[in-house]
C-alpha positions as CSV (number, residue, x, y, z in Angstrom):
1,M,-54.3,-30.2,32.3
2,T,-54.3,-28.8,29.1
3,I,-51.4,-26.7,27.5
4,D,-52.6,-23.6,26.1
5,L,-50.7,-22.3,23.1
6,N,-51.4,-18.7,23.9
7,E,-49.2,-19.0,26.8
8,V,-46.5,-21.2,25.5
9,L,-45.8,-19.5,22.5
10,P,-44.8,-16.1,23.8
11,V,-42.8,-17.7,26.6
12,T,-40.8,-19.7,23.8
13,L,-40.3,-16.6,21.7
14,Y,-39.0,-14.7,24.7
15,L,-36.5,-17.4,25.4
16,V,-35.4,-17.3,21.9
17,L,-35.1,-13.6,21.7
18,I,-33.1,-13.7,24.9
19,I,-30.6,-16.3,23.5
20,L,-30.4,-14.2,20.5
21,V,-29.4,-11.1,22.4
22,I,-26.8,-13.0,24.5
23,V,-25.3,-14.2,21.3
24,L,-25.3,-11.0,19.6
25,I,-23.8,-9.3,22.8
26,I,-20.9,-12.1,22.7
27,L,-20.3,-11.6,19.1
28,A,-20.2,-7.6,19.5
29,V,-17.7,-8.1,22.3
30,R,-15.5,-10.3,20.3
31,L,-15.6,-8.0,17.2
32,I,-14.4,-5.0,19.6
33,K,-11.5,-7.1,20.5
34,T,-10.7,-7.9,17.1
35,L,-11.0,-4.2,15.9
36,N,-8.7,-3.4,18.7
37,K,-6.1,-6.0,17.6
38,V,-6.4,-4.8,14.0
39,D,-6.0,-1.1,15.1
40,Q,-2.7,-2.1,16.9
41,V,-1.4,-4.0,13.9
42,L,-2.1,-0.9,11.7
43,D,-0.5,1.4,14.1
44,D,2.6,-0.9,14.1
45,V,2.6,-1.2,10.2
46,N,2.4,2.7,10.3
47,K,5.2,3.2,12.6
48,K,7.7,0.6,10.5
49,M,6.5,2.5,7.2
50,V,7.8,5.7,8.7
51,K,11.1,4.3,9.2
52,V,11.3,2.6,5.9
53,D,10.1,6.0,4.1
54,G,13.5,7.6,5.1
55,L,15.3,4.4,3.4
56,F,13.2,5.0,0.4
57,D,14.0,8.6,0.1
58,I,17.8,8.0,0.3
59,I,17.4,5.3,-2.6
60,D,15.4,7.5,-4.7
61,T,17.9,10.3,-4.1
62,V,20.9,8.1,-5.1
63,T,19.1,6.7,-8.2
64,D,18.3,10.2,-9.4
65,Y,21.9,11.1,-9.0
66,A,23.2,8.1,-10.7
67,A,20.8,8.8,-13.7
68,S,21.8,12.3,-13.9
69,I,25.5,11.3,-14.2
70,S,24.7,8.4,-16.6
71,D,22.7,11.2,-18.7
72,K,25.8,13.4,-18.7
73,V,28.3,10.6,-19.7
74,V,25.9,9.3,-22.6
75,S,25.5,13.1,-23.8
76,G,29.2,13.5,-23.9
77,I,30.0,10.3,-25.7
78,T,27.2,11.4,-28.2
79,N,28.7,14.9,-28.5
80,A,32.2,13.4,-28.9
81,I,30.9,11.0,-31.7
82,H,29.0,13.9,-33.3
83,F,32.2,16.0,-33.3
84,V,34.4,13.2,-34.8
85,F,32.0,12.3,-37.6
86,G,30.5,15.7,-38.1
87,K,34.0,17.0,-39.2
88,K,34.4,14.4,-41.9
89,K,31.2,15.3,-43.5
90,K,32.0,19.1,-43.5
91,G,35.2,18.2,-45.1
92,K,33.8,16.0,-47.9
93,N,31.1,18.8,-48.7
94,K,33.9,21.3,-49.2
95,D,36.0,19.4,-51.5
96,E,33.0,18.7,-53.9
């Protein structure tokens, strides 16, 4: 009884290919499950971001309002200082 390599080699290759196909199918199924979980997580994050986006809009409006008020206060103080010190310089120029 002799073993002929022409018969054994194709059988071995077929077995290895069958095992490889089975492993690839298992990996593909796991990848699909993982992608479904990632998709669910992204959907949850998007829902939460929509809720938080309204809060950020409110914060943005409040900061804009506070900045405009502080700009008006600084402008008023600057104008008052300019008004007080501007008259003194005009008065000195008239005397000379």
